[in-house]
FIFIZA-451595 format. One line per 4 residues: number of its first residue (from 1); for each residue x, y, z of C-alpha. Coordinates in steps of 0.25 Angstrom, whole numbers, plus 5000, padded with zeros to 4 digits. Example, Ala and Ser with C-alpha at 12.3 -4.5 7.8 and 13.67 -1.06 7.14 Angstrom:
1	5049 4982 5031 ~ 5055 4996 5029 .
This chain:
1	5053 5054 4983 ~ 5049 5055 4969 ~ 5052 5069 4964 ~ 5039 5076 4960 .
5	5037 5082 4946 ~ 5031 5096 4946 ~ 5017 5093 4942 ~ 5007 5090 4953 .
9	4999 5077 4953 ~ 4985 5081 4958 ~ 4976 5071 4965 ~ 4964 5073 4955 .
13	4959 5080 4943 ~ 4949 5079 4932 ~ 4950 5075 4918 ~ 4945 5087 4909 .
17	4945 5086 4894 ~ 4939 5094 4883 ~ 4926 5086 4885 ~ 4924 5092 4898 .
21	4928 5106 4894 ~ 4918 5105 4882 ~ 4906 5100 4890 ~ 4908 5110 4901 .
25	4909 5121 4891 ~ 4897 5117 4884 ~ 4889 5117 4898 ~ 4894 5131 4901 .
29	4890 5135 4887 ~ 4877 5128 4885 ~ 4872 5122 4899 ~ 4862 5133 4902 .
33	4847 5135 4900 ~ 4841 5123 4895 ~ 4854 5115 4896 ~ 4857 5119 4910 .
37	4857 5104 4914 ~ 4860 5098 4901 ~ 4874 5093 4905 ~ 4869 5088 4919 .
41	4858 5080 4912 ~ 4868 5074 4902 ~ 4877 5071 4913 ~ 4866 5064 4921 .
45	4862 5056 4909 ~ 4876 5051 4906 ~ 4881 5049 4920 ~ 4868 5041 4923 .
49	4871 5032 4911 ~ 4885 5030 4915 ~ 4883 5026 4930 ~ 4870 5019 4926 .
53	4860 5026 4935 ~ 4846 5032 4932 ~ 4847 5045 4939 ~ 4859 5055 4941 .
57	4858 5068 4949 ~ 4870 5077 4947 ~ 4874 5084 4960 ~ 4884 5095 4963 .
61	4892 5086 4972 ~ 4892 5071 4975 ~ 4891 5075 4989 ~ 4877 5081 4985 .
65	4873 5068 4979 ~ 4877 5060 4992 ~ 4869 5070 5000 ~ 4857 5068 4990 .
69	4858 5053 4992 ~ 4857 5055 5007 ~ 4845 5064 5006 ~ 4838 5055 4995 .
73	4839 5042 5004 ~ 4834 5050 5016 ~ 4847 5048 5024 ~ 4846 5057 5036 .
77	4847 5058 5051 ~ 4847 5044 5058 ~ 4853 5037 5046 ~ 4866 5031 5044 .
81	4874 5030 5031 ~ 4885 5021 5029 ~ 4897 5027 5022 ~ 4911 5023 5018 .
85	4922 5029 5027 ~ 4932 5030 5016 ~ 4925 5040 5006 ~ 4924 5055 5002 .
89	4917 5062 5013 ~ 4906 5066 5004 ~ 4901 5052 5004 ~ 4898 5054 5019 .
93	4895 5068 5022 ~ 4881 5068 5016 ~ 4877 5058 5026 ~ 4879 5069 5036 .
97	4872 5079 5028 ~ 4859 5071 5030 ~ 4861 5069 5045 ~ 4864 5054 5043 .
101	4876 5046 5050 ~ 4887 5041 5041 ~ 4892 5027 5045 ~ 4907 5024 5040 .
105	4910 5011 5034 ~ 4923 5005 5030 ~ 4928 5002 5016 ~ 4933 4990 5008 .
109	4948 4989 5009 ~ 4949 4986 4994 ~ 4938 4995 4987 ~ 4938 5005 4998 .
113	4923 5006 4997 ~ 4913 5003 5007 ~ 4908 4988 5008 ~ 4895 4981 5012 .
117	4902 4975 5024 ~ 4906 4989 5029 ~ 4892 4994 5026 ~ 4886 4983 5034 .
121	4895 4986 5046 ~ 4889 5000 5047 ~ 4874 4997 5045 ~ 4865 5001 5056 .
125	4850 5003 5058 ~ 4852 5017 5054 ~ 4859 5014 5041 ~ 4852 5020 5029 .
129	4862 5022 5018 ~ 4877 5019 5013 ~ 4886 5027 5005 ~ 4894 5018 4996 .
133	4906 5025 4990 ~ 4912 5020 4977 ~ 4926 5025 4982 ~ 4937 5030 4973 .
137	4931 5024 4961 ~ 4929 5010 4967 ~ 4917 5003 4972 ~ 4912 4994 4983 .
141	4906 4980 4982 ~ 4893 4985 4979 ~ 4885 4972 4978 ~ 4888 4970 4993 .
145	4885 4984 4997 ~ 4872 4984 4989 ~ 4867 4971 4995 ~ 4870 4975 5009 .
149	4863 4989 5008 ~ 4851 4982 5001 ~ 4850 4972 5012 ~ 4851 4983 5023 .
153	4843 4993 5016 ~ 4854 5003 5015 ~ 4853 5014 5004 ~ 4866 5015 4996 .
157	4872 5028 4991 ~ 4883 5025 4981 ~ 4894 5036 4982 ~ 4900 5034 4968 .
161	4907 5048 4968 ~ 4920 5041 4966 ~ 4915 5028 4959 ~ 4910 5033 4945 .
165	4914 5023 4934 ~ 4917 5012 4944 ~ 4909 4999 4943 ~ 4905 4987 4952 .
169	4902 4974 4945 ~ 4900 4983 4932 ~ 4890 4993 4938 ~ 4894 5007 4939 .
173	4896 5015 4952 ~ 4884 5022 4955 ~ 4874 5010 4954 ~ 4875 5004 4967 .
177	4868 5014 4977 ~ 4854 5019 4977 ~ 4861 5032 4975 ~ 4874 5034 4969 .
181	4883 5047 4969 ~ 4894 5052 4960 ~ 4904 5064 4961 ~ 4910 5073 4950 .
185	4919 5081 4958 ~ 4933 5085 4952 ~ 4940 5073 4956 ~ 4930 5062 4952 .
189	4930 5053 4940 ~ 4921 5062 4932 ~ 4920 5076 4937 ~ 4912 5089 4936 .
193	4920 5097 4946 ~ 4909 5094 4956 ~ 4897 5086 4955 ~ 4890 5073 4959 .
197	4878 5064 4955 ~ 4867 5057 4962 ~ 4863 5044 4955 ~ 4852 5034 4957 .
201	4842 5025 4950 ~ 4831 5029 4959 ~ 4822 5039 4953 ~ 4816 5044 4966 .
205	4830 5045 4973 ~ 4835 5053 4961 ~ 4823 5063 4961 ~ 4824 5065 4976 .
209	4839 5068 4974 ~ 4836 5078 4963 ~ 4826 5085 4971 ~ 4836 5087 4982 .
213	4847 5091 4973 ~ 4841 5104 4968 ~ 4834 5111 4980 ~ 4823 5101 4980 .
217	4817 5107 4967 ~ 4808 5099 4958 ~ 4803 5107 4947 ~ 4797 5095 4940 .
221	4788 5093 4953 ~ 4784 5107 4956 ~ 4786 5114 4943 ~ 4793 5125 4951 .
225	4807 5131 4950 ~ 4814 5134 4963 ~ 4805 5126 4971 ~ 4811 5116 4982 .
229	4802 5104 4985 ~ 4812 5100 4996 ~ 4825 5105 5002 ~ 4836 5102 4992 .
233	4850 5105 4988 ~ 4858 5111 4977 ~ 4865 5099 4972 ~ 4864 5102 4957 .
237	4875 5101 4947 ~ 4879 5110 4935 ~ 4879 5108 4920 ~ 4894 5112 4920 .
241	4897 5101 4930 ~ 4889 5091 4922 ~ 4896 5094 4909 ~ 4909 5092 4915 .
245	4905 5079 4922 ~ 4898 5074 4909 ~ 4911 5076 4901 ~ 4918 5068 4911 .
249	4908 5057 4912 ~ 4909 5055 4897 ~ 4924 5052 4899 ~ 4922 5043 4911 .
253	4928 5031 4906 ~ 4941 5039 4902 ~ 4941 5044 4916 ~ 4940 5031 4923 .
257	4950 5025 4914 ~ 4960 5036 4918 ~ 4957 5033 4933 ~ 4959 5018 4931 .
261	4972 5021 4923 ~ 4977 5029 4935 ~ 4974 5018 4945 ~ 4982 5008 4936 .
265	4994 5018 4936 ~ 4994 5019 4951 ~ 4993 5004 4952 ~ 5005 5003 4944 .
269	5013 5013 4953 ~ 5007 5009 4966 ~ 4999 4997 4966 ~ 5010 4987 4969 .
273	5017 4995 4980 ~ 5015 4988 4993 ~ 5007 4996 5003 ~ 4999 5004 4992 .
277	4985 5000 4990 ~ 4977 5006 4978 ~ 4962 5007 4977 ~ 4956 4994 4971 .
281	4943 4988 4969 ~ 4935 4975 4971 ~ 4934 4966 4959 ~ 4919 4970 4956 .
285	4923 4985 4955 ~ 4929 4993 4943 ~ 4934 5005 4950 ~ 4937 5018 4943 .
289	4949 5021 4952 ~ 4944 5036 4952 ~ 4955 5038 4962 ~ 4967 5029 4965 .
293	4971 5028 4979 ~ 4983 5022 4986 ~ 4982 5016 5001 ~ 4996 5016 5007 .
297	5000 5006 5017 ~ 5001 5011 5031 ~ 5016 5005 5032 ~ 5021 5017 5024 .
301	5017 5027 5035 ~ 5010 5037 5025 ~ 4996 5040 5027 ~ 4988 5047 5016 .
305	4991 5061 5020 ~ 5006 5058 5021 ~ 5006 5052 5007 ~ 4999 5065 5002 .
309	5010 5074 5008 ~ 5020 5065 5001 ~ 5013 5066 4987 ~ 5011 5081 4989 .
313	5026 5083 4990 ~ 5027 5076 4976 ~ 5016 5086 4970 ~ 5006 5075 4970 .
317	4992 5077 4976 ~ 4987 5064 4983 ~ 4974 5064 4990 ~ 4971 5056 5003 .
321	4961 5044 5002 ~ 4948 5048 5009 ~ 4948 5050 5024 ~ 4938 5041 5032 .
325	4926 5049 5032 ~ 4924 5044 5047 ~ 4937 5051 5051 ~ 4932 5065 5047 .
329	4926 5075 5057 ~ 4912 5077 5051 ~ 4909 5062 5053 ~ 4915 5059 5067 .
333	4902 5060 5075 ~ 4896 5049 5066 ~ 4907 5038 5070 ~ 4906 5027 5079 .
337	4914 5026 5092 ~ 4924 5016 5086 ~ 4937 5020 5078 ~ 4934 5022 5063 .
341	4947 5016 5060 ~ 4942 5003 5066 ~ 4928 5004 5060 ~ 4933 5007 5046 .
345	4948 5002 5045 ~ 4949 5001 5030 ~ 4944 5016 5028 ~ 4954 5021 5038 .
349	4966 5013 5033 ~ 4964 5016 5019 ~ 4961 5031 5021 ~ 4974 5033 5029 .
353	4983 5029 5019 ~ 4975 5031 5006 ~ 4979 5042 4995 ~ 4972 5045 4982 .
357	4982 5045 4971 ~ 4982 5056 4961 ~ 4970 5053 4951 ~ 4969 5066 4943 .
361	4965 5064 4928 ~ 4977 5072 4924 ~ 4988 5062 4929 ~ 4997 5055 4919 .
365	5004 5041 4921 ~ 5017 5049 4925 ~ 5009 5056 4936 ~ 5004 5043 4942 .
369	5018 5037 4941 ~ 5023 5049 4949 ~ 5012 5047 4959 ~ 5016 5032 4961 .
373	5031 5035 4962 ~ 5029 5046 4972 ~ 5020 5036 4980 ~ 5031 5026 4979 .
377	5041 5035 4984 ~ 5033 5040 4996 ~ 5030 5026 5001 ~ 5044 5021 4998 .
381	5049 5031 5009 ~ 5037 5029 5018 ~ 5038 5015 5024 ~ 5042 5016 5038 .
């Protein structure tokens, strides 16, 4: 086993420079009274321009944005929403918030994203929408997905929480769904500690989401403060968060290049080892490699939890790849009678042996070399 150095290698961490410190300080100092939303408004302007959408509504979390998407599209009891089985749970939980039923689709073995074929297998007369996730900075074959959903009259919600900066056939993530969603939590490509965004090119959808996001209040319509026209929610963002995200957005190309550099380093250290599969993309996609992931062949006899324990002993924090959402207790009552291992075999196989490699923005080439050497040492002794 490789002997660890004293310093801990963490799984994630943001890149904070003087640019972020200065802009947040300015928001704290000046972001009040008539400038109480100045940084939010500026972020909306620059983010909309970067993604290429007409309307952007910041939210307290990306989960809030997904919830708003369900509400705006009138998803509710009796409706089914197709979701990928391999994703963060927040892609799916809002389906239950509105009383609808999630239907779990398998993923592509290369991109690890949902496919038109897997969506089609899940369609019933109750299908109303699909949540398509740009997983881990990657993207699906969007042309095929959009063509299918248009033909079947299925609404598309694009969960781009992990996809910011990626592109499909030269088009930025966030431009393929009727509604697209982004996350700015502390682990994301650009971050504000917490936060999200609801994006669309449809003015009516945007106006409905904006109304619901702030207690159902529309002062422009009624001329009244503190008057709720409909029952709404408190999903607002703050000036401070917007200032932090704005500074990060202005550095996005630098942050993307760092992630891509990190993936290339992992490719050098692990990519040629038999039995290790790193996340890859289809030729139409330019991914960001927001997180680099390794799938270990089952012949090594080490699942993701066992790998994590080995790395922990070496003072390296290794997170597991997402668990299948269908395997979790809150979703058991929505499953068919058949074994989900059989229904979604790619999801269950990749999840069992997948680990998210350390991806913090403070890691050096030496740190990544150390991760790779520890990995090689572990599997060198792991073959039965």
